[in-house]
N, C-alpha and C positions, 0 to 999 in steps of 0.2 A: 504493500499499498504506499503512496504517497506519504510527505509527513510534511507537518503544519507546527507553524510555530506562532504565539502571540505575544507581544510586547508594549508594554503602557505602565506609566507609574502609576495608573490608578487602578488598586485593587480589586475595586471593583466594577472596575471596565474587564479587568483578566478575567473575571467568576462570572461576570454577565456572561460574557463571546462562549468561551469554556463550556457551561452549561448550557447555553440555549442553541446552539447548534448540535444536528446529529452527527457528528464526525464519522460516522460508519457508514451512514448513507452516502455520506461524498465518497466513502473509499478514502477515507485519510486519518492518520493517527495522526495525534496531537501530542509530540516528542517532549513538547514544552513550555513555560511562560518566565520572562522575567521584566523586571521595572526597573531598569537602568540601562543604560547604552552598554556599560562593560560586561557585563552578564549577557548581557543580550549577543555582544559580536563573537565574545567564549561560546555561547550554545549554537551560532554559526557554522564554527569551525567544526564542533566534536556530530554535529547530527545533519551537515547539509541539506538546511530542509527545501521541498519543493514550493511553498506557500510560506509568506512571510505577512502578516495584518501588523503595524506597528506604527504608536502613534511619533508624533513629530518631537514634540518638547519631553525630553528626557533626561537624568542627570546622569552623566558620566559622558556619555556620545550620545548627541541627539542624533532623529532618528531618520533626517536626511544623508548624514553621514555615513549613517551606521547604512543604509542603502548602496553609495557610494561604494564601500569596502565591501556591500553584499555581491556588488556586483563583478568584483576582481576574485572574490571568492567561489561563489556559486552562483556565474553570468544565467545560466538557464532557468532561476528561481525567480519566482512571479511573486509581487508584491503591491497588497495595497497599504495606503496611508489612511490609519483613523486621527481626527484631529479636532480641537476644539474652536481652531481658528480659522477663522475666514479670511484669509490673505493673499494679494496675487501674486506673489513674489515666492507663496510656498508651493501653489499653484504651479506657475514658470519652472520650477526647480524641478518637482515633481516629473511634470511631462518630461523635462532631459534625462530624467532618469529611468524614463523608461516603465513608471509603475503603473497597475492595471487603473486603480482605479483611487480615486481620493474623496475618502466618505468624512463627514461633521459630524459632532457630538451633537444631539444624542444620537446613537446610531439604532437599528431597526433588524429584526431578524433576516424580514425580506431586501434588505440593503446587501448583508452581508452574504446570503444565499446567492443573492444576483451577482456579485464580485465572485465566490466561490464557483460558479458555473464558469464566466467569464474566465478565469483562471484554468479551472479544468480543460474548456474546450482550447486555450491557448497551449498547456500543456499535451494537450493528444495531438496536436498539429504537427508541433515538432517531432512527438515520438512518429506519428506517421509519416513526415519528413524525413526522418532520420533512418526508420525500417528502410524507406524508398531508395535513399542515396545506398545504404549498407547494401539491397541485394541488387541496383543498379553495379557498385563496384564488384561485388562476389561475381556476377555474373557477363563483366568486364577480365577476371582474374582466370574465369573458367574457359572464358573464349581462348585469352591468351596460352591459360595451358593446353588446351586442346591442339592449339597450332602447332605448340612447342613439339605434344606429344606423334606431332604428325609428322615432323623432321625428324624426331627418333626413330618411327616406325616405317619411313617410305623408304620402298625397295629405290627408287631412283631420287637422286640428289636435287632438286631444284632451288636454284641459286637465287630465283626472283623472292620464293617464299622465305630465305634465310633471311634475306635482308630485310622483308617485311615485318615479319618476327624480332627476330634476335636484334636488328638495331644497326648493327657491324658487321660491315663488307666483308668477304671471306678473305680477301687479300687484305685484309688488316689483322686477322688474325694469326697470332704465332705458335698458339696454344691450343688445345680442349680437351678435357680430360669431365667423363661423368663419374659421378658417384652414385650409391644407392643404400639406401636401411627401411627398415620396415620401421612405422615407427608408430608413438605412442605420445600423449599430448607430453610429458616428461621427454622423451628423447628428442620429438621437433623442437620444442624448447632448446633443450642445449646443445642440439646441430644450429638453431637459429643464429646462435650467438657467434659460433664460430663462423657461419655465414656471413653474419655484419660483419666480423675481423676479415675476413676474403675481401670484403667489399672497398676494404680501405687499402691494399694494394695496389699500387697507383697501376695504370693500362688491364685494370681486372674487371670482368663484368662475372656477375652470379647470377643463377637461374636457381631458385628452390621450386621446383613443380610435384603436384602433388597426382600422382596415378594408383586410385584406389587406396589400397593400404600402405603402400610403399612412395618414399619420398626421393626425388631425382634431384640431386646439384649436377650442376654444370655450368664449369668453369672455363672462362673464355680469358685469353692475354693478348694482348699487344703489345710484349716485349721479352722479356726476361722469362722464360719459362722455371726458369730455378725455382723462382717467387714461393713456389706451391708447397715444398718442402716442411717448411714450418707451420702450415698448416692441418699438411696431415699427422703432423706429429701433434697437433692439439687433438684432433679428430680421434686420432689412437687412444686418447685419455678418456678420453668419454666409457661410459658405461654402455657401448653402443658397442652393434657390428653394424659394419661399413663397409662394403665393394667399393672399390675403385678400377674404374677399365683404364686402359693405358693412353697414355697419352700423346695425342697428335698434332705433327704441325698443319696439318692438312685437316682446317673443318669438314670438309667432304666427309671425314671419316667417324664423324661425331657416333654414327651410328656401331660402329666398331664398336667404340668405348661402352656405348650404351649397354650392349649384350653381353661386354666382356664384365661390365660391372655387376649384373644379371647372374653370371655363372661365378662371380667370385662372392657375391652374397651367400646365395646359395649352398655353394661346396665350402664355406667357407664356416656355417654352422657344425661340419664336423670336425673342424681344426678346431676353432675355440669358439667360447662365448659372446666375446667381445673385442672393439678395437679394428682397426685398418686389416683387411683382406684385400692388397692388393692382385688385380690378376696376372702381372707378370711374375708373382711372387708363385703363384701355382702350376708354371710349368705344364701348360695346357700346350705341349709341340704338338701333338698327334690328334685331331678331331674325329671322332666319327662320322661318317655321312652324315647329313643334314636328314636324311630320309629314315634315321631312328629318331629322330624328335619323337616323332608323332607316335611312333611302337612307344618312348618309351611314357611319355604323358598318357597312352592307351593302358598301361601297366598298373601306374601309380592310381589311376580312375577307378581301373577295378579291384585293386587292393583296398582302394578306400569303400569298395561296395563288398568286399570279404566274398570276390567271386572266386574260389579257388580254382576251378576248371579253367576259365579264361586265364585267370595271370599265368596259369602251369603254362598254358599254348602258347600267349605272349611273350616268355621268358623263350621258351625254344626258338621262336621266331628271333628274335634278338642275340641268342646267342647264333642261330644260323647266320643272321646276316655279319655279325664280328668274324664269324670263322672264314666267311669269302672277303673279309676285307683286307687280309696278309698282316692283323695288327700284332706289333712286338707279343708276348708274352707278359710283360708289364702293365702294357696300352689296355689290355686283354681283363686283366686284374683289376685297372682303376677305373673302364668305366662299369665291372661286374659290382665290385664295392662301392660304386654314384650311387649304382641300380638300388643296392642293399638299403644303403643310409637316406634314400630316397624313400623307401618304403617304411624306414624305421620314424621318418619326421609324418607318413603317415598314421604311423601306431599312436603317436603323440598326440594327436586330434582326438582321441578317446577321453586325452586329459587324465587317463591313469597310465603310471609310470608300467615299461614293460623290461621286463627282464629273460633272458634267453635261459633255456632248460639245463644248456651245460652251462654251469656257475663261471664266471670269469669269465668267457668266450669272447674273444677282441676279432672282430671279422676279418682285419686287415692282417694278422698274424696267421689266422687260420686259412686263408685263400693262400698264402706267401709257402704253404706246406704242399697244396696242389702241383700236381706234375702233369696231370692231362687237363684236355679240353674236356673229356668224359667225366671227370674227376670233379672238374667246373661245375658243368653242367647240374650233376647231381647234387654238389653242397648248397648252389646257387636255390636249386629246385625247394630244397629241406629245409634252408632257412626260411624260406618263403610261407612254405606250406606250417612251419611250427608262428610265424607270424600270424596267417590268416585263422589257425586254428584258434588261438587266442583271442584273437578280434571277434568270432562269433559268437563266442562264449561269454567274451565279456559283454558284448551287444546285448544278446538276450537276457542276460541280468542287468544292464543298464535300459531299453527301449523303454520297458514299460512306465517304472516309474519316471525317471526325467520327461518321457512325451506325458504323462499323465498333468506332470508340474509345468510343463511349458504349456499345455491347452490350458491351464485355470489360470496360469499370468495373461493368455491373451484374452478370455472371457474378461476380465476384469480390468484392461487397458487395453481393448480395442478401439476405442475414442481418441486413443492419440496415436502418433506415429509410430510401432512399434516397429522396428526392425527386424531380421533372422537373428543378423550378428545382436543383435541386444537381446534376444531371447534365449539364444544359446548362449549367450553370457550368463544370463539368471540360472543354465542346469550346468555350467560352468563344462563347457562342453565348443570344441572348435566349429565354424558355421559349416564348412563343408560338412563334417563329419554325422553333424547335429538335423543335417536337411536331407541325408541320407535315412538316419534314423526316424524321422519325423514321419516321412513320405511310409516307410514299410510299417509304422504302427499305425496310422489315421489312414494312410489309403488313398491320400491325397497331398501335394504338394502345401507347404506353408504358407502361403501366398494365397492358395486356393481356398485354403481352412479360414484363416483370417477373412479373406472376403465373403467365407462362408455364413462365420456370424456376424459379423457386420450386417450384412444384407436381412440376417432374418431377423435381428435386433430391429432395423429400419420397416421390416412390414409390420410388424407388433406398435413400431409408434405410427406409421401412420394408419395403423386400424384404430389408432387412439383419436382421431384426427388431427394430429401436430402438422405445421407447416411444414414443405418440402423441402427450404432452404438449413434450416431449423434440424432435422431431422439429418442432413447430410454432413452438417459439422456436429451434429453430437456423435454421429458411428463414425467420426475420421476423415469424412471426404468435407475439403474447407472448398473442391472445386467441382460447384453445384452439378455444373454440364457432364464432368466425367461420372459423378454419382449417378447421374440420372441414365446415362449410357448403360455404365455396369450392372444397374438394376437390371433395365430391359434386357440388356443380354443373358443376365441371371436367370430372370422369372418370367421373360418374354412379354412385359406388359412395361410401360415407364411409372415410376410412381405417381403420376397425375391417374393415371389409367388405373392403376392398383386401388387405390385411396376413392376412386367413386367405384368402386366395386360395388353390390349387396354385400350387408355384413354376411349372409349366410353362405355366400361365393369365396370368401377369405382362407388361403391356406396358407 
C-alpha cells in the first residue's frame, strides 16, 4: 500500500485528519505524524512517503522549505498544503513547488478526499507511464538480444546485419571472444560487475545477452587483445562455471567462439564445479562428424524418458558411427566418456544423488582398462542400463506424490502466471524431467492441464453470470481476446455463447 504522512503544529488538526479519513478505503497506510518541521523531515527520510499533507507554518522548518527538501529526497511524492493563511505569496510558492492543492483551514472530509483522489490519480498515471516505459525498454532489449542471437546462430555471416546490431564495423575489430554461463540471480549480479569492469577497458565493447537460462558474454576489442587476461582472472575467482571460446581476430568467426563456449561449459561440468573453462584448454583436436550431434541428442532425450530399448539401439548406432570414422583409441574413449557424463547430467535432473552399483567406480579409469571395441560397447551399454534401471525405479516412487503436489499447487494458483519451471521447483525437480513425469502420470502435458483447470473454472464463473473480461483475468488470462479464442477452441463456444445458454444445458 502507498504511505501517507500528516504534518501540522496543531494536535487537534492532526487528530481530526487521522480519524476522519478512512485510510484503508483509499488503500493508504498512515505511517506517521509530526508537529514540527525537523521531525517531519526525519520522517520523510525514514519512510519515503508517497502522500504528504502539511501545514505551512511549523516550528523548526516551515512547510514550504520542507516541500523543497521533499522534492530532493522523494521527487515522486504528492503533496497538499493545509494552511490557515490566505496569502497570495503562499499560493505562488506552492504552485512553483508543484503541490497538488492548497487547502485553507477549516478543512472538510470532502475537500481532503477530493485531494486524495487527485493525488492517487497522479500517482497511478506515473506508475502507468513508468510501466509503459519499462515495457518499451524491455521490448527494445529483447529485439536487440534477438538480433545478436541471430548473428551467433547464422550459417552465413551477413556484414550489414553485424554493422546494424553491433555498431562496430568488422574491419575495426581486432579480437572477438564469447563466454557463456548458466545464470541465477546471484551469478548474474556477480558476472554483471565483471562485465562492467570489462567496459572500462579502452577500445573494448561488451555485450551481455540472455538466451533462456544461459547468459552470453561477447567481448569485442579494437586494440590490444591481451587486455582480457585480467578480466578472465577475475571471472575465474567467481563461484560460477564459465565457458570461454577461442579468441579470433576475424569477427566473422564469432559463431565458432560461441559454439566453443557452449562446448566448454558443457564439458567443464565434468572437470570442476566453478571457474573458467577455456575451450583451448580442453584439447578438442579431433571432433566427431556433425552428423552425430543429432544422435547424441536423441540418446540424451531417451535417457530422460528412461527408454532402455531405444537407448540401447542408439548407443549401438553411436558406436558404429565412431568405428567407421577411424578415430584413435584415445578419442573413442573421450567421446564415450562424454556420452556417459552427459547421461549422468540427465540423471541429476531427478534431484536425487545417483551412485554406481560398484562402489568407487570412476568412469574414465574404468574405460582405460578396456582393450577392444567390443569391450567398450559392452561397458557402455551396462553403464546406461544401470542408470536407466535406477531412474525407472526412482520415478515410480516419485511420480505420484510429486505430481499430486504439483497439481494441488496449480489448482490453488491457476489465476497467476505459473510456469513449468516454477512448479518444477516446488517439487524440487529439473523442469525437463518433471515435464516427462507429469505427462506420464496425468496423461496430458503441463500446459494442457493448466488450460483445462482454468477453462473449467471460467465455465463455473460464467454460469454465475460474471463479466467475461473479469472472468478472463481471474483465471489468469489478461489478454481477453486470447482467452476467448482459447475458450472456444476448448469448448466449441465463445464465452458469450456459453454464457447465453439455458442453465439446463450447461456442462
